N, C-alpha and C positions, 0 to 999 in steps of 0.2 A: 585538148589533148583526145586523142581518138583511140578507143580499144577496139580490138577486133578479133575475133576467135581463129585460131589458125593451129596446124599440127606443129608440134615442137619441132625446132631445127628448120622450120620454113620461113620465109620472108613474103608473106603477100603482100600484093599491092592494094595501096589505099588511096582510092580517087579523090582528088582535093574537091571541096565544096565550092563549086564554082556560082552558087545560086545568087550570091550577094556581090556588090561591087561598092566602091568606097569613094568618097568625095572629102578631099581635104580642104578646110576653109582657112585662108590667109585673109588678116585683117589688120587695119590700123586705123585710129581716129585722130582728129585733132580736136580736142575739147573746145579751143578758144574759139574756132570758127564753125564748130557743130558739124564737119564734112568728116568723110572717111574714104577709104579705099579698101576694096577688097576683090580677091579671087577665090573661085572654087576649081581645084586642081585634081587631075587623076592620081598623083603621085606628091611626095615630099622629098626634094631633094635640092641640089646646088641650083638646077634650070628652073625649078618653080620658086625658089626662093629670089632668084634673079629677075624672073617675071614680076614677083610681088615688089620687090625693091623699085623698079622701074616704073611700076603702077602708083606705088607712094611718091615717087619722085613728080611724075606727071599731075598729081594733084596738091602739090607744096604752091603756095601762092608766090607769085612773082616776087622777088625780095626777101622772101622769108626762108627760114632753115628749119627742117624737121630733125628730132631727135628720136632714134628707133631704138626702144629698150628691148633687148634679147636674151633669152638663156646662151649657153654653151653649146648647142646642137652642132653636130658636125656641118650642117649646111648653112649655117649662120657664120661659122670662124672661117671657113676655107678662104684661101688667097684666091680661088677662081672666082669669087664673087666681086664685081665691079660696082662699089657705092659711089653714086654720084654726088658731086660738091655739095648739094643741098640738103644731105641727109648725114648725120653724126650718129653711127651706131654706138651705142652703151650696152656693154655686157655685164649681165648679172654674176656675181660670184658663185664659183663653184660651189656645191653641196650646200645650197641655200633654198630648198623648196618652199618655205614658206613665203619667199618673195615672188613665187609662182603661182598665182590664184589657181590655175587648172591643175595644179599637183597637190592640192590640198586633200587629204582623205575626207571622205564623206561624213566621218565622224568628229572632225575638227570645229570648233566652235565658230572658225571663220569661214566655215564652208557655207555656200549660199547656192544651191542648184539653179542653173539658168532657167529661164521661164519658157522652155521650148514645149511646144505640143508634142503628143506621140505621134510616131511615124510619119514625118514630113516626107515629102517625095522629093527627089533630085531636083525636079523643075521648080517646086515650090522654094526649096532652098536658094537656088540660083535667081529667080526672081525677087526673093526677099533680099539678096544682096545687091543685084545692080539694076533691078527695075526693068530688066530686059527678059525677053522670051529666052526660055534656055533649050530649046529645041537642039542648039548645036552641042549642048551637054552631053559627052557618052557616059 
């Protein structure tokens, strides 16, 4: 929330803070094979989720099948998502935050903060995920 002084009865313009950009990380792993698939995307929406599912599908071994456990976010459950035949989505029950590790409050006994360094750059994040140069990441 931003507070701004103004004369009573007026609606001053409040410029948006555009100093920062975000990257959303999509990731999946196969514990049995020790492999994974990940994408860094500028938005979270159905198109980004479709790209992630397609990426997972490409990394599933021939003849194998992937089980994708997801919450019920709108971009996970939309009918516009085309799930490949080598992936089966399993949706977590509604109102069960204890099943979603990222939804645990910081004071919960189950909470373990991720071992991240402070202030990773977008290039470092991209390079760490894909092992490729991140010059194309905006």
